Phi, psi and omega in degrees: 000136180256347181288134179287349183275132180287149177278127180278133175243134177301149182301325179299322179291319179297323178296321177296321179294314179299320179293325178298317177296316181296317180295335176299324176293317182294336178263033173073025171287166181293116185305312180300324180295316180295323180295316179296320180297317179292325177298316178294322178302313183288345182273355185292311181195174179296323180296314179294322177301313182295330181280331188253347188297326180297321181282328180296322185263357183302311180220079184296138176266116191241016184253012181247125174054230181259027184298324181294318179298315179296321181295311182292327177296332181274315186279319181224068179294161177297160183301322182295323184263359185285121177252180179278127179245137177284333182247129175277092186296328179299329181288347179275348183278122177252329182233120180235107182249107179254016185295335182270358182268144179240287183253022183284333187237183175228168180302317182291322180292319178297319179296317180294322179295318177299323178295331182277334184255009189295335191298313185235014183292125181248332180228130178222126174247116185284149177284164184289316191262317194262020173252124183221186180298337177295338182276349185290325181297308176293329178299324181296340181268000179275076189289344180267001186296129178249328183228126181229123178243115173251018188301325185271350188297127184273328183284125178297129177235129184298138181302319177300325179293320178295314180299321179296321182291324187258359188300331182256013175271087190295336184269356182293123181247332185227132182223131174244117180271159182286155176284001174262005184281141173262117182262111180208154175275100185261015181061027179294143178272355181289135181268153170285159173303138190295334184251016179290120185242334185237123185227131173246129182231153175213202177080216185249143176248132171271093196289336182290353177243000186290336180295335180249008182299136180269101176281165176308136189298332181250023181294130176238341184228129180233128176245130176252112184212127180083022179283139180296326178206129172235047176299160187309309180297323181293313179299320179292322178297326179289310189278346179282352177310131187301323180295313180295323181300326188258342186238342185288124180253340181225131177232127179237124177240116184271159179288347181276051173234156183259147170057038179291130175055039180294334182252024174108173184287174183212145175259026186298335182301330182289345177279342182273093191290332184260002187297126180244332186225136183222133174232122183215158168301144190299327181287347178283356172303325178281321182292331177268008177061027172281325172237149355293150185294145176224161185282104179227041185295339177283335180214067179289163175301147185281350190293140175257334181233133180227129176239132184246124182251183183305147183302144174292318176272113184298339181270002181290126181219013181293133175283130187253133172250106185263356185299319181296320180296329181293340179260355183237258187283353173246030187289352177262356187293133179240348181216130178228111178261135181234124177290155184303329181289350182257000186295332178281343182276323174258108188305139181299330181297338181266354186298316181296320180294319178298313181298321179297317178297319180297318182289334172295320177293322180299319181297333181265352187275137175300143185302321183294335179280343179275338186297331184276353184275143180292321181209176179234154180073203180267131180214153177263136183232163176285151178292120184289150174271155178280000000 
């Protein structure tokens, strides 16, 4: 174009363009690249700024250079430099991931930042160093929060204090606790959030009280990751809890636990009456007595979905034949996920036979029981992070 006059675009068109850039990030585009593109978009003019600012602040990328410093100076400037803003930029933040930050912030700055983004914050990943008990008060005001990860937090924070802070966040569905947490039934009167369904725990368990421990009332999924000890008696004390036995539908046990099954295998899975989905390191098939297969056609395991991850024991190299188990104690299984690191353990020659057995089970399975499964048949999956 040779005309010096800029072409005017309606604001509705600009919003579509900004959303197209933003959706590129959601479709696995490079996050820093999308952020830079939106920054340039907002720098064109006031009209372009108004169309793109909502997408720019939705999920800020804060792990590049001095981006965190620039972000906090803008969203929560110090009292001396704070001027009057027509736009509450903190209210535009929906996803705040500080998991990659270490010494970038301080306890007071993290607390102040939470106070500024509380209005519409839906996802929060806490930093390792600068999240402390001081952050719980502003966290309690994040009423729109759906996902909260404290997994990386290094400072021990008492479980009752955490429960008190989040008890009134009615929309919270998923919580990841730190591996420094002490899990015990302390007779606390603080309630869990009413809609909490997915919980990840680590740290230490006071096992003599776990049989009466009050888990979230609507809990359906429990992940054990970063536990100091998951020896056989400890794991059994946790899972024998009456609430978990009757309501837990998904159990995930990560390899990042210590002393798993040090005192031998366990048949505790048979006590979990509602269990539908299980994810474990592949060598724990033996520790949970799933292998070697035995004839239990009268009372097979209830699980419909099984995912196998890298072995807990790094020296494990046994070739596994799971076909027999699919006709016996895994006769209800409809989905089997295998991480890429396990492909050498389950021979490729048996994959077609395994898939055929699974689809026979699928044909007999009620439709409503298939809806909760991630996939059907045999599939390869990425190695999950803790």
